C-alpha positions, -999 to 999 in steps of 0.1 A, spaced: 316 -297 -415 319 -260 -424 350 -243 -437 351 -215 -410 388 -206 -412 395 -171 -425 412 -166 -458 443 -144 -454 467 -127 -477 505 -129 -475 507 -103 -448 482 -121 -426 453 -97 -431 418 -114 -433 403 -112 -468 370 -130 -460 355 -156 -436 328 -181 -442 305 -166 -416 315 -130 -420 289 -104 -429 292 -91 -465 277 -57 -456 298 -48 -426 335 -57 -429 345 -59 -392 322 -51 -363 323 -58 -326 292 -66 -306 294 -49 -273 288 -73 -244 259 -64 -221 254 -75 -186 216 -80 -192 224 -108 -217 239 -131 -190 215 -125 -161 182 -141 -153 158 -140 -181 126 -147 -162 116 -131 -129 88 -145 -107 70 -127 -80 66 -137 -44 29 -146 -48 35 -169 -78 64 -185 -59 41 -193 -29 14 -207 -51 39 -230 -67 56 -241 -35 24 -251 -17 15 -281 -40 52 -292 -39 51 -292 -1 19 -314 -2 36 -338 -26 66 -342 -3 46 -345 29 55 -380 44 22 -384 62 2 -381 29 22 -406 9 3 -437 0 25 -452 -27 59 -439 -36 92 -457 -30 92 -489 -12 114 -492 18 145 -514 11 146 -548 28 174 -549 54 188 -582 44 222 -577 61 206 -575 96 196 -612 93 228 -625 77 262 -609 71 273 -598 37 299 -625 33 274 -653 39 249 -638 16 268 -624 -14 305 -632 -9 326 -660 -24 318 -682 7 280 -678 4 260 -706 18 227 -702 0 213 -691 -33 181 -675 -23 172 -651 6 156 -667 35 119 -659 42 104 -655 76 77 -681 68 76 -719 72 55 -728 41 35 -716 12 3 -711 33 22 -689 57 35 -668 28 0 -663 15 -12 -652 49 17 -628 54 10 -613 20 -27 -609 28 -19 -591 61 5 -567 43 -21 -560 16 -47 -552 43 -23 -527 59 -16 -511 26 -53 -507 18 -60 -493 52 -32 -467 47 -48 -457 13 -83 -452 28 -70 -425 53 -63 -401 24 -95 -384 14 -103 -386 -24 -103 -353 -43 -84 -334 -17 -57 -323 -42 -81 -317 -71 -79 -279 -67 -41 -280 -70 -42 -303 -100 -65 -278 -118 -43 -248 -108 -11 -264 -120 -25 -278 -153 -40 -244 -165 
């Protein structure tokens, strides 16, 4: 894209480069240890204020939603019967007899989920939200 190679004379001396300064012919920038260190330092109090909301977010007792637990399908049937070349079915088996039982099982799971969400008081984390957003 750019012609950055230096133009040299017959003896190999550099005449000029594309990105070379016109004012100063050859200069060396002295490396400094400060350039490669941390650029931002945080105090202990600011670190504690930041860690507390993160700990509350990661608290397993306070989680309402989040990631769903994976279904352990291989405990009911081995992998070869389920996904392998000798599979015997096309769909996973459900632990219900009919459509009505499926609706009842879904209703029970929904009630358990709603009961879990009611345990967490509303507005408990508002002070942390405001502290982080400002």
